[in-house]
C-alpha positions as CSV (number, residue, x, y, z in Angstrom):
1,M,-22.4,55.1,32.7
2,A,-22.2,56.1,29.0
3,S,-25.2,56.6,26.8
4,Y,-25.3,56.1,23.0
5,L,-27.2,57.8,20.2
6,K,-27.5,57.0,16.5
7,R,-27.2,60.1,14.4
8,G,-27.9,59.4,10.8
9,K,-25.6,56.5,9.8
10,T,-23.1,56.8,12.7
11,W,-23.1,56.4,16.5
12,Q,-22.2,58.8,19.2
13,Y,-21.4,58.2,22.9
14,T,-21.8,60.5,25.9
15,V,-19.8,59.9,29.1
16,N,-21.0,61.7,32.2
17,H,-18.1,63.7,33.6
18,Y,-17.9,66.3,36.4
19,V,-15.2,68.8,37.0
20,D,-15.3,70.7,40.4
21,G,-19.0,69.8,40.7
22,E,-19.9,71.1,37.2
23,R,-21.2,68.6,34.6
24,K,-18.9,68.5,31.6
25,P,-19.9,65.4,29.6
26,I,-17.5,63.9,27.1
27,V,-19.1,63.5,23.7
28,K,-17.7,61.9,20.6
29,G,-19.4,60.7,17.4
30,G,-18.7,59.3,14.0
31,F,-18.5,55.6,14.9
32,A,-19.7,53.1,12.2
33,T,-21.4,50.8,14.8
34,K,-22.7,50.9,18.3
35,K,-20.1,48.4,19.3
36,E,-17.3,50.7,18.2
37,A,-18.8,53.5,20.2
38,Q,-19.1,51.3,23.3
39,L,-15.5,50.3,23.1
40,A,-14.3,53.9,22.7
41,A,-16.6,55.0,25.6
42,H,-15.2,52.2,27.8
43,E,-11.7,53.4,27.1
44,V,-12.6,56.9,28.2
45,E,-14.3,55.6,31.4
46,M,-11.2,53.6,32.2
47,H,-9.1,56.8,31.9
48,L,-11.4,58.7,34.2
49,W,-11.5,55.8,36.7
50,K,-7.7,55.9,36.9
51,G,-7.8,59.7,37.4
52,Q,-6.1,60.2,34.0
53,Q,-6.5,62.9,31.5
54,V,-9.0,62.2,28.7
55,N,-8.4,63.5,25.2
56,T,-11.0,62.7,22.6
57,R,-9.0,64.2,19.7
58,D,-8.5,61.5,17.1
59,I,-4.9,61.9,15.9
60,P,-2.8,59.7,13.6
61,F,0.0,57.9,15.4
62,S,2.6,59.4,13.1
63,T,1.3,62.9,13.8
64,Y,1.4,62.4,17.6
65,F,4.9,60.9,17.3
66,D,6.1,63.9,15.2
67,E,4.7,66.4,17.7
68,W,6.1,64.5,20.6
69,I,9.6,64.4,19.1
70,E,9.5,68.2,18.5
71,L,8.3,68.8,22.0
72,Y,10.6,66.5,24.0
73,K,13.6,65.7,21.8
74,S,14.3,68.8,19.7
75,G,16.6,70.2,22.4
76,R,18.7,67.0,22.6
77,H,22.0,66.4,20.9
78,K,21.6,66.5,17.1
79,T,22.6,62.9,16.6
80,T,20.0,61.8,19.2
81,Y,17.3,64.0,17.6
82,D,18.1,62.7,14.1
83,R,17.7,59.1,15.4
84,Y,14.2,59.9,16.6
85,R,13.4,61.5,13.3
86,N,14.6,58.4,11.6
87,S,12.3,56.3,13.8
88,L,9.4,58.7,12.9
89,A,10.1,58.0,9.2
90,R,9.7,54.3,9.7
91,V,6.3,54.9,11.5
92,Q,5.1,57.3,8.8
93,E,6.0,54.7,6.1
94,Y,4.2,51.8,7.8
95,F,1.2,53.3,9.7
96,K,0.6,56.3,7.4
97,D,-2.5,58.1,8.8
98,I,-3.9,55.4,11.0
99,S,-5.2,56.7,14.3
100,I,-3.2,56.0,17.4
101,R,-6.4,54.6,19.0
102,K,-6.8,51.9,16.3
103,I,-3.3,50.4,16.6
104,T,-3.3,47.0,18.5
105,R,-0.4,45.0,19.9
106,T,-0.8,42.7,17.0
107,D,-0.5,45.6,14.5
108,Y,2.6,46.8,16.3
109,Q,4.3,43.4,16.4
110,R,3.7,43.0,12.7
111,F,5.4,46.4,12.2
112,L,8.4,45.4,14.2
113,N,8.7,42.0,12.4
114,E,8.7,43.7,9.0
115,Y,11.2,46.3,10.1
116,G,13.5,43.5,11.5
117,I,14.0,41.9,8.1
118,G,17.7,42.3,7.3
119,K,18.4,44.1,10.6
120,S,19.9,43.1,13.9
121,K,17.8,42.6,17.1
122,E,19.6,45.6,18.7
123,T,18.5,47.8,15.8
124,V,14.9,46.7,16.3
125,R,15.2,47.2,20.1
126,K,16.4,50.8,19.6
127,L,13.4,51.6,17.3
128,N,11.0,50.1,19.9
129,S,12.6,52.1,22.7
130,H,11.9,55.4,20.9
131,I,8.3,54.5,20.2
132,R,7.7,53.1,23.6
133,S,8.7,56.3,25.3
134,C,6.3,58.2,23.1
135,I,3.4,55.8,23.7
136,R,3.8,56.1,27.5
137,D,3.3,59.8,27.2
138,A,0.3,59.2,24.9
139,I,-1.3,57.2,27.7
140,E,-0.5,60.0,30.2
141,D,-2.0,62.5,27.7
142,G,-5.3,60.5,27.5
143,Y,-5.1,59.5,23.9
144,I,-5.0,55.7,24.6
145,S,-5.3,53.5,27.7
146,V,-3.3,50.5,26.5
147,D,0.4,50.3,25.8
148,F,0.5,48.5,22.5
149,T,4.4,48.3,22.8
150,R,4.2,46.2,25.9
151,K,5.8,42.7,25.7
152,A,6.9,43.4,22.1
153,E,9.3,40.8,20.7
154,F,12.4,41.8,18.8
155,I,12.6,39.5,15.8
156,A,15.4,40.1,13.4
157,S,17.0,38.2,10.5
158,K,20.6,39.6,10.9
159,S,22.9,38.5,13.7
160,P,24.5,41.5,15.4
161,K,28.2,41.7,15.9
162,R,28.9,40.5,19.4
163,S,30.0,43.2,21.9
164,E,33.2,41.2,22.4
165,D,34.1,41.7,18.8
166,K,33.7,45.4,18.7
167,H,36.9,46.1,20.6
168,L,40.6,45.1,20.7
169,S,42.1,43.0,23.4
170,Y,44.7,44.7,25.6
171,E,47.6,43.0,23.8
172,D,46.2,44.1,20.4
173,S,45.6,47.6,21.6
174,L,49.1,47.8,22.8
175,R,50.4,46.7,19.4
176,L,48.3,49.3,17.7
177,Y,49.5,52.0,20.2
178,Q,53.1,51.1,19.4
179,L,52.5,51.2,15.6
180,L,50.8,54.6,15.9
181,I,53.7,56.0,17.9
182,S,56.1,54.9,15.1
183,K,54.0,56.7,12.6
184,M,54.2,60.1,14.3
185,G,57.0,61.3,12.1
186,S,54.7,61.5,9.1
187,N,52.6,64.4,8.1
188,T,49.3,62.5,8.4
189,S,47.3,64.0,11.3
190,T,44.9,61.0,11.1
191,Y,47.5,58.8,13.0
192,L,47.4,61.2,15.9
193,L,43.6,61.3,15.7
194,I,43.4,57.5,16.0
195,L,46.0,57.5,18.8
196,L,44.0,60.1,20.8
197,G,40.8,58.0,20.3
198,L,42.6,54.9,21.6
199,V,44.1,56.6,24.8
200,S,41.1,58.7,25.7
201,G,37.9,56.8,24.6
202,T,36.3,60.0,23.3
203,R,33.6,60.1,20.7
204,F,34.6,61.1,17.2
205,G,32.7,64.4,17.2
206,E,34.5,65.3,20.5
207,L,37.9,64.3,19.0
208,V,37.6,66.5,15.9
209,G,36.1,69.2,18.1
210,L,39.4,69.6,20.0
211,T,40.9,73.0,19.9
212,F,44.3,74.4,21.0
213,D,42.8,75.4,24.4
214,S,41.6,71.9,25.0
215,F,45.1,70.9,26.2
216,D,46.4,71.7,29.6
217,Y,50.1,70.8,29.6
218,E,50.7,71.8,33.2
219,N,48.2,69.2,34.5
220,N,48.6,66.7,31.6
221,V,44.9,66.7,30.8
222,M,42.6,67.2,27.8
223,R,39.3,69.1,28.3
224,I,36.2,68.0,26.4
225,T,33.9,71.0,26.2
226,H,32.2,70.8,22.8
227,A,31.9,68.7,19.6
228,W,32.2,69.4,15.9
229,D,29.6,68.6,13.3
230,Y,31.9,66.4,11.2
231,K,29.1,65.3,8.9
232,T,28.3,68.8,7.5
233,G,31.0,71.1,8.8
234,A,28.3,73.3,10.2
235,G,30.4,74.2,13.3
236,F,30.6,73.5,17.0
237,G,27.6,71.9,18.6
238,P,26.6,70.6,22.1
239,L,27.9,67.5,23.6
240,K,25.8,64.4,23.8
241,N,24.7,65.0,27.4
242,S,25.6,67.1,30.4
243,H,28.0,64.5,31.7
244,S,30.0,64.6,28.4
245,E,31.8,67.8,29.4
246,R,34.8,66.4,31.3
247,T,38.5,66.5,31.8
248,I,40.6,63.5,30.8
249,S,44.1,62.6,31.9
250,I,46.4,61.7,28.9
251,D,49.8,60.0,29.1
252,K,52.7,62.4,28.7
253,Q,54.1,60.9,25.5
254,V,50.8,61.5,23.6
255,M,50.4,65.0,25.1
256,L,53.9,65.9,23.7
257,L,53.0,64.4,20.3
258,C,50.0,66.7,20.2
259,K,52.1,69.9,20.7
260,P,52.9,70.6,17.1
261,L,49.3,70.4,16.0
262,V,48.2,72.4,19.1
263,K,50.6,75.2,18.1
264,A,49.5,75.1,14.4
265,S,45.8,75.1,15.3
266,K,46.0,78.6,16.7
267,K,46.3,79.8,13.1
268,N,43.2,78.2,11.5
269,P,39.7,79.9,11.6
270,H,38.2,77.7,14.3
271,G,41.3,76.8,16.3
272,L,40.7,73.1,15.5
273,L,43.4,70.6,16.1
274,F,42.4,68.5,13.2
275,Y,41.4,71.3,10.8
276,R,41.3,70.7,7.1
277,P,40.3,73.3,4.4
278,T,37.4,71.1,3.1
279,A,33.6,71.2,3.4
280,T,33.6,69.4,6.7
281,K,36.6,71.5,8.0
282,V,38.0,68.4,9.8
283,N,39.2,64.8,9.2
284,T,36.2,62.7,8.2
285,N,35.0,59.7,10.1
286,N,35.1,57.6,6.9
287,G,38.7,58.7,6.2
288,A,39.8,57.8,9.7
289,N,38.2,54.4,9.5
290,K,40.0,53.7,6.3
291,V,43.4,54.5,7.9
292,L,42.6,52.5,11.0
293,K,41.5,49.5,8.8
294,A,44.9,49.6,7.0
295,L,46.8,49.8,10.3
296,L,44.9,46.8,11.7
297,A,45.4,44.8,8.5
298,K,49.1,45.4,8.8
299,L,49.0,44.0,12.3
300,E,46.8,41.2,11.2
301,I,44.1,42.3,13.7
302,E,40.4,42.0,13.0
303,E,38.9,45.3,11.8
304,I,37.1,47.7,14.1
305,T,35.9,51.3,13.6
306,M,36.9,54.6,15.3
307,H,33.9,54.0,17.7
308,G,35.4,50.6,18.4
309,L,38.5,52.5,19.8
310,R,36.1,53.9,22.4
311,H,34.9,50.4,23.4
312,T,38.5,49.3,23.4
313,H,39.6,52.0,25.8
314,A,36.8,51.3,28.2
315,S,37.2,47.5,28.1
316,V,40.9,47.7,28.7
317,L,40.4,50.1,31.6
318,L,37.9,47.8,33.2
319,Y,40.0,44.7,32.6
320,K,43.0,46.4,34.2
321,G,40.9,47.0,37.3
322,A,39.7,50.5,36.9
323,N,36.6,51.5,39.0
324,I,33.5,51.4,36.8
325,H,32.4,54.7,38.2
326,S,35.6,56.3,37.0
327,V,35.3,54.7,33.6
328,S,31.8,55.9,33.2
329,K,32.9,59.5,34.1
330,R,35.8,59.3,31.7
331,L,33.6,58.1,28.8
332,G,31.0,60.9,29.5
333,H,28.1,58.5,30.0
334,A,24.8,60.0,31.2
335,D,24.7,57.4,34.0
336,I,26.6,54.3,35.2
337,Q,23.8,52.0,33.9
338,T,24.9,52.9,30.4
339,T,28.4,51.7,31.2
340,L,27.1,48.5,32.8
341,D,24.9,47.7,29.8
342,H,27.7,48.3,27.3
343,Y,30.5,46.4,29.1
344,A,28.7,43.6,30.9
345,H,30.9,41.1,29.0
346,V,34.1,42.6,30.4
347,L,32.7,42.7,33.9
348,K,31.8,39.0,33.6
349,E,35.4,38.2,32.6
350,M,36.6,40.2,35.7
351,E,34.1,38.4,37.9
352,Q,35.6,35.0,36.8
353,R,39.1,36.3,37.4
354,D,38.2,37.6,40.8
355,E,36.7,34.2,41.8
356,E,40.0,32.6,40.9
357,I,41.8,35.1,43.1
358,A,39.4,34.5,46.0
359,V,39.9,30.8,45.8
360,K,43.7,31.2,46.0
361,I,43.9,33.7,48.8
362,Y,44.7,31.2,51.6
363,A,45.7,28.3,49.4
364,G,49.2,27.0,50.0
């Protein structure tokens, strides 16, 4: 049982606690009312009853989140780390120096609702996933006992673009492929960059990080071993995850079209296939998207981005009957669940098609 003592104008609690038979009471003061002290003591007792660590340090939520990111996410891929830092900025902006102990589920839901104005539900969900991971550790560390992110609703005012609209159909991807092949006589390397994105499904950073030794003409494969920081031109960086280092088979026609650039890349400072003497050192994502937009407009196909080519590649493979484990490996996903989550709509289409096949197996 906890005991309470008024010291001047504030209240203090003392919770009896023993470690290896030795009494080590947990004492904390500074509460404006006895009721506040009782609630805080009860939270500590709940932690102890569950065998959890108890931490009486009063820390702002934004400070804990900042420390947590640096401890657990600083070693992740730069893009992932930057996304967590962006989530931290939203927390700092809204919660400021409010203690992590004082935030309720209602407070947190108001935060998400405000953040969701002008954004899609998926954007709100991503912010919540970052914060929820942090809060679970805050509970383990003994700062709080209740997960205020539990059962959070993702309310947003902007409708997200449907997954089905982010990629091209097989027929449209074939038309784009043929148009790109016809453009190979020009001096614009961006056409080849787009073509490689379409036939390999690699991320943009991986594409512009290709070097002359990424290509194995004897086995007709392309090796993904590193990425290039195309936003700042800072140089080579790590891949998104350990599964991203992979070898991808490429059709012979595209491999042969790469040869001139492969040969030329040996002469530039970094051996980059898509080298440019600019600040970023490579083709920019913005520039590639503009060229892709013009190509699709010529074909009268709805606009997608370079990342949409990755979705197109995966969706076409699945629709053509490729094994989802193989597709996941080819994309460099951390696990197959990521692939299942991203391409559930294609798998649903395949399921419907397979049902039709099953019905007709023995039909006359």
